[in-house]
N, C-alpha and C positions, 0 to 999 in steps of 0.2 A: 439450298443451304441446309445441310444435315442438323445444325444446332437448332434452326427455327422450326424445322419439321418434326424434330424429336420433342421439342418443348412443346408444342402444339397437341402432338399424340398423346403425350402425357397428361395435358390439361384436359383433354376429352376423356381419357382413361378413369382420371381423377374425378370428372364431374359426372359422367354418365355411367361408368362401371362402379363396381362395389369397391370400397376402400381396400378390401383385402387383397385384390386383384392388382390394383396400384402399387401397393407396400411390397408385393411379392416379387414384383419385377424390378423395382429399384436397385436392389444389391446389382443383380446381374448388368443393367444399363451402366452402372458405374464401373464395373469390371470392363465391360466390352468397349464402351466410348468413354474413356477418361478424358480425352481432349475435349470432349463435349459437355461432359456432365461436371468435371471438376471445376470448382469455382463460378458455376453457372447459378447466379442468383435467383433466375426464374424458376428454374428446377427445385431449389432449395425451398423457395416460397411454396410452391405445390405440396412439398413434402410436409412443412410444419403448419399450414393454413386449416389441415382437417386432421391431424395426427392426436393418437389418444395415447395414454400412458405405456400400454402394451406393445404398440408399433413403435414408439420412442425408443423404449428398452431394446427392441430387437435391433433398430438401426445404429444404437449405441454399442451393442455387441457386435455388429458387422464391422463398424469402424475400429474398436479397439482390436478385433482380430485380423486387421489389415485386408479385410475383404472388399472394403470401399474405401474412397479417399474423397472427401467432399469439398474440402478447401484447397485453394491454391495461395501459396504463401505470398506470390507477387501481386495478387489482387485482393488480398484479405482485407486491407483497410477500406477499399471502395466498396467490396461486398457488405461491410459491417454498417459503413453509412447507408448504404441503400436499405438496411433493415430497420433503421431508425423511424421509418415510415410505416413500419408493419405493427400488428397487434402485440400487445404486452406478453401474452402467452407464446406467440410465434417468436418474439425475440428471445425469451428465456430458452425456448427449445434450441434455437441456433446456439446459443451458449452453452448449452449442455453437449451438443455435437462438437462444438470448438474444443470443449475440455476434453472429451474422449479423443480427440484427433493429436493432441499435444502440439497446437501450433505454437512456434516461436513467440515468446513474450513481447519482444521488441515490436515486432509485426504488427501485433495486436493494440500495443499502445500507440501507434503511429495513427490510428483511426483518429485519434483527439487533435491532431494538427489542424486540421481544417474545421473544427467545430467550435462555435462560439456560445451556442445555447447551452445553459446550466441546467436545464430541465428535462434531459434525457436521463430519468430515473433508472431505466431499465439498463441502458448501458452503463452507468457507473456502478450500480451495485453489482451487475454480472461481471465487470472487470474486476472489482474488489475481491470478489471470491475467486476469480481465476488468478489473480496475482499473488492471492494469499498462499496458494501452493508453490508459488516461484521463488526459486533461493535468488535473492536480489545479487546481481552482479554489477560491475561497473557501468555497463551499457544500460542495464535496466534501471538503475537508480538515477543516473543521469538524466534519462527520458522523463521519469517522474518528477523530478526537482524541478525540471523548467517547464512544467505544466502549470504555468501562472494562473490561468483562467480556472483552475478547477482545485482549488486548495481544499477546501470544505468537502468537497464531493468525494475527492480521490486522494489528492496527495497527502494530507495529513494522516487520514485514517489508516493507510498502507504503509506509510514511513513509521509510524508509531508501532504498528505490528511487526514490522520487521526488525525494530530496535528491541521490542521486548523478546522476539524470538533469536534472533542473531547477534544482538548486542554490540559488542565491540568492532565486530567485522564490518557493520553498516556504518558505524560513525567513522572508521578509518577510511572508507570509500569517500565518504563526504569530506574528510579533512584532507584527502588526496585532490578532490577537485579545488577546494579553496586554497591549497598550495600552488596547483597549476595556475588558477586565475590570478594570484599575486605575482608569480613568476613572468606571466605574460603582461603582466599590468592592464588586465582587462578589467576596468572599473565597472562596467555594467553587469559582466558575469559575476563579480565579487560581491556586488551589491544584492543581486539576487540570492546569491548563496547564503549572505550574512542574514538576509531577512528570512530565508528559508529556516534558518538554524534557530534564529529567534521565535518563529512561529512553532516549530517542532518542540522547543524546550518548554515553551507554555503548554503545550498539548499533552507533553509527556507528565508535566508537573499536576495536571488534572486527571490523569489516568492511573491505573494500578500496575503500570509495568514495572521491571525490575531496576531500571536506569530512571532515578529521580532527576529532577532538574539541576540539583547541585552537582551530582555525578557527570551529568552531559556537559555543565559549564567547565568542569575541571579537565574532561576529555579533550574538549574542542579548544580550550584555552591555548594549548601549545600551537596550534595552528595560527595564532595571531602573534606570537612573539617574535616572528621573523618578518612581519610585515614593515615594508620600508617607510620612512617618514612622510615621503611624497604620497604614498596610497592613503595613508592614515589622513593627511591633511585633505585630501581630495575624496574620502570616500566617508561621508558622515556617517553611514550605517555601521562601518568599522569603528569609527569613534564610540558610537553609542553601545555597540556590542562589548568592545573592551571594558569601557566604563561600568556598564551595567554588570558583566561578569566579575570585575574587581570588587564592587559592591556586594555582589551575592556571597563572594568568597568570604570577605569582611564579614557579613552578616553570619555566615556558617561559623566562622572561627568565634565570633562574640557568643554565638550560641553554645558551642562546645565549652567556652570559658565558664559561661554562667551555670551550666550543668555541672562541672567540675567544683566550681566554688560552692554549690548547693549540696555537693556531696561531701565536702569538707566539713561543711557547718553540720550536717547530718552527724558525721562521724564524733564532731565535738560535743554534739548535745547528748549522746547516747550514754555517756559515763555520768553526766549530770543527773539524766532521768534514772539510771541504776542507782545513785547515791540518794535520791529521793525516796525512792522504792523502800531502801535499805533503812531510812530514817523513819518512814511511816511504818514499817515493820517493827522498829525499837520502840515507837510510841504505843503501838497496839500492844506490845509484850508488857510494857509498864503499865498500861491500864488494866491487864488480868491481874 
């Protein structure tokens, strides 16, 4: 078995020879035996288990120069799940290499499908940084929205970041999902979407993004105007969302009215103040 023999030879080289020799032959092996090396978690673990900053930089350069391909898109999810048992530094090195190779984001997100533990912090922080540089498409946003187990660790931070950077484009994608769920009468999906929007609105309100909560409510409110009566009756989250949205819009309107009233009162007071000043000036003049 070529795969087993090559992996064992590399292990011996890494443990018994100098690291310089081991890292020198790695690019050539990936070029000459791609069927054996690409997507091989055992070889990848040998690479990151004793790597230093210079060696990591050299491999990143080789990857970006297309001299070696480390990851197989078809098996990326299973490979990343395997790395969850590795040391923290080893996992971070894997994500450095992953970012250098520009693996499709949809394949990377799929690693979360079978993960229940919310304490894989290396995975979550690395994926957030990875997704930060990804332009949100319908496929990517959809995968993120329905990751219900990882709201605080992943879903909320990356969605707020996307809203701040891409604004209305992301909101339109979310509105499209809501419209699709309404059209298909998919109450389960609609509940998830409405709850997601409510959570994101609160998160945006507590952040410094350009879209504040009131703007988000107004943007998304149009998506609920065509929801049929039967869906409204059978979907408590929709009822809550629409009621809350109307309340916030009303409060926003009252706030604007109060501001206008205060402004008018200020305008009325100015002549009075000016008259008082003139009166005081006249009195001072009489005293002289």
